[in-house]
N, C-alpha and C positions, 0 to 999 in steps of 0.2 A: 454348341455357340447360337447366340439367338442373330439372326438377322438383322440388320442396323437397319434406319429408316435414311434412305437418302442420304448417304454419307456427304459432308463438306468436303471442300475440295480444295487445297492449300499447295501452292506451290511458290518457288522462292527464286528470286533472280541478283544473282552475284553482279550484276555489272554497276561499273558507278555511272553510269551515263546518268544524266538527269530525264524524267519521265513524267508525264502527263500521268494524274488520275482519270482516268477513264471507266465509264461506267457502259460496256459492250453489251450488256443487257437483253431483258424481256421487257416493253411495257405494251400491256393489251387491254383495250378499251370496247364494250361492246353494249349497246342499247338493248333494254327491257321492257317488259311490261308493256306492251302497245306504247313505245317511246315515250312513258313517263317516269324512267331510272336508266340512268348510264350507271355502269360497271367497270373499275379503275382496278387493274392487278399489274404491280410492278415488281421485278424481285428486288435484293439490297445490296446485290452484289457489284463490288467495285475493283479494279485493275489496273498495277501500276509494273508495265513490263510484263515481266512472268509473275509477279507475283499477284493471287488474287484470294480475297479474302468476301465473307461475308459480314457486312458491317449491319447498324443501325440507319444509313443513308436514307433517306427517301426520296425518290426522284417524282415527285409530283408537288406542282407551286401552285399556289393561284397567283394570277394576271391580274394584279393588284388588286381593286375593291371592286370585282367584278366575279361575274356565278361563271368563269373561263377558268378550267385547270389545264396547266401543260404539266404533260408526260416527258422525261426526256431519256433519250440514248447519247452516249458518245463521249466527247472531254470535259468534264463536269465545271468547268470553269469558263469554257464558252458558252455553253448552255445557260450558265447563269450570266453571263454578262449579256447574253441574247433578253433572257429574262428580264433583271434588271433595266433595259431601253425600251424594251416594249410597255412595259409598267408604267414608265415614266412616259410612254406617249398615250396608253391611254387614260393616263389623270390630268392628262394636256385636252384630249376629246377623249372625253367618255361616251360621246355616243359611237364612236366607232365599235365598240361594246356590243352594241344592238343590232347588229347582222354577222351572218356567216361570211358575208363575203366584204364586207369591210373588217373583220377580223384576220380574215386571211391575208388580206392586204397589208395590214399594219402589221403582221409578225411576218411577213415575205421579205417585204420592205427592209426591216430592221434584220433580219435574218441574212439578207444578201449585202448591207452594208457592210456588218462584222464582217463578215466571209471576205469583202472586198481589204477589209483593212488591215487583216491578218495576213492575207497573200502580197496585199505589196508591205510589209512590216518585216514577214519572212524573204521576199523574193527580193525585192527591189532596197528596201533601207539599209542592208550591209553592203551597199553597191555606192552607196549616197546619192542614192537617187528616189524621184517620185514617180506616181503615174503618169503626170504630166508630162515631166523629165525624159520619161523614158518612150511612150505610145503617144503622146501630143507634144510635138517639138515645135517647135515657132518656127520659120523659112531661116530666121535669121541665125541660127546656132546648127552646127554641122551634126551630121548625122550619125547615131551610137557607129561605134566599133563594129564590125561584124562578129568578131569576137566577142567579145561584150551581149551582142544579140544573143548569140546562140546561147550563152552562158543563162542568160534571163531565161529564152524560150525553156532549157533544160531544166533551171528550177521550176518553174510554172510545173512541168510536167511531173516532176519530182513532190509536190507539195502536198503534204499530209492532213485532212480534214477529216476531223469525224463529230459531228451533232445531229440529231434526227429531234426533232420535235413533233409530240403526240397532244393535238389542242382538241378539249373536249369543253362543252359548255350545252347553254338555253340561251336564245336568243331572249331578244325582247319582247316575242311573242310566245315564249315559253319549247319556242321546238328545238329537240335537240340537236346539237352538231360534233360531228366528228372529223379533223382533216390535219395532214398531215404537214410539216417543213420539210426541206433538207435540202442540201445541195446543189444549185449553188444558191438556192433559194427559192425553186421551185413548191407552190401550195396544190396539195390535190386532196378535193372535197371525200369523205368516208361516207357522208352521211347515209347514202340512198342505198350501200349497202349493208350499213348500221354497226360492222366494228373492223377495226384495225389493230396493228401492233407494229412497235420496232423496235429496234436493235437487231443483236448478230441474232436470235431466236424469234424472229419475226416471221419467215417462213412457215418455222415448225408451228408456231402459234397461232398463223393465220388457217393452214393447212386443217390443222386440228379442228377450227370452229367451223370449218367447213365439211368436215368429216360429220364433224353434230347436226351440220345442219341449222346453228344456230340462225335465231330470229328473232326481231325487235319485238315479235308479239309474244314471245313465248314469255312465260311466268317468271317474276325476277330469282325466287330461286333456283330453275331451272339453268337460267343465262350466268347466275353467279358460280355455280358447278362449274357449266360449261365452261365460261373463262379462267377462271384457273387449273381446270385440267389442259387448257391451251396452255399455260403457264409450264404446267410441270411437263407437259408434252416440248418446249422448247427446252428444259435442262438436259436435254439430248447435248447441245452446243456449248463447249466449253466457255466460258465467261458468264452463264447466266446462273445466279443460285438457287438455293432453297427457301432461304428466308422472304419472305413479300410481304410486302402493305395489299392491304385491297379496300378501296370504298364506293361507297353508293352515294350520286349524284340525284336528287330527286327533282321532279319537276316541279311538284306541289313548295318547293322552298330551293332555288337554282343557289344558293349563296351557301346552303349547306352540302357538306359532302360528310355521311356518316360511316365509320369506319367498321370494317367487319371486326367483330371484338377478339380478342390473343386466344381465348377458350376458343371458340368457335374455327378459329385458324387453326389449331390445333387439332381441334378433331377431325379436319377436311383431312390437313397432314396424314392424318394415321388413316382414314376411309379409305384412300388416290394411294396409300402404300400397299393396304391390302388389296386393293381391288387390281393393280398393275403385278402385284404379285404370280412369280407364275406356280400355277398347282401341280407342277416337278419340283418344286422347292423342295430341299429335302430340311432347311431350316424353320424351325419355328418360329413364331412373331413376337418379340419379345410382351410379355402383360401390357405394360407400360404404355404400349404402341397399339394397343385393339381397341379400334373405333366403339362407342358404346351402338347399343343395338337399336335404339332411335337416332342415328344421327343426324339421317335424312330428314326427319322430322324437326328437328331442331337447327337446321339451314331453312327449312322452310318456315318455320315459326320466327326465324330471325328475319325471312325475307317477308314475311305478312306484318308484324311491326313496322315495317315502312311502308308496303304497298299490300295495303288486304286482299286476297285470291279472288273477292267478289268483287274487285274493282278490276280485274281483269278478265277479257273475255277472248278466250284462247282455249 
């Protein structure tokens, strides 16, 4: 019997309860080549209750006509709502895209607004209340009945929210930036560290990058492989898919995100399956899954086509 390549997993849920499509996911970003590039890698899996499938969904979107790309984890519809509203804000005020601070401020503000709106729609609207009527009542109105106030408090505790954003790009000075935004609208810069991850596989991926001692000074080919390896490490978590998208953002052309070619992705998949297999595994590798002898050189050639090695001094 031939050993399969990281088999896809599918789960079925027979419940009739309406569920929202979610991206439990892992999205990883890492700076490379003396901060001349940012590597972006994300899986493509979505979940609907207990139904899980690797799909063609891409979890990266450009924010309006800027050099910023956002990666998403959590409920897809909520993430898209935030992204569209951020894009609208940036179209009104393009200069907000010039600096990391102003971008963090815009994205976190919109995130907070959407969070508050969803919280109000879930907890208060069914009770025919608004935020003002529930928490900012005028002195001419009777206070809420204690039972109703207790129900609101309990509903707030039970409110479920799932949305994380990882925003990457180059500011007006072409300095690379990575920051996260998470519930209820906190923004956290990861630019000094140089890498970050979101989603259910974030800890596994970040831990792998720490184990590699990944550094933004390292050449692009090395960081590309280590970021991909971090994504593979996250596959241990249920909800992280095997299929993936990879893009390289370049300081030399901030508006351009170069995709990792499909054939190179397949080579990397085969190579890492060979590397992580146990030497005591009696099952042979399928002939069509054996990586070519020069697989590392092919990764380097792709990286050098974007940033020649002589331009990276490390």
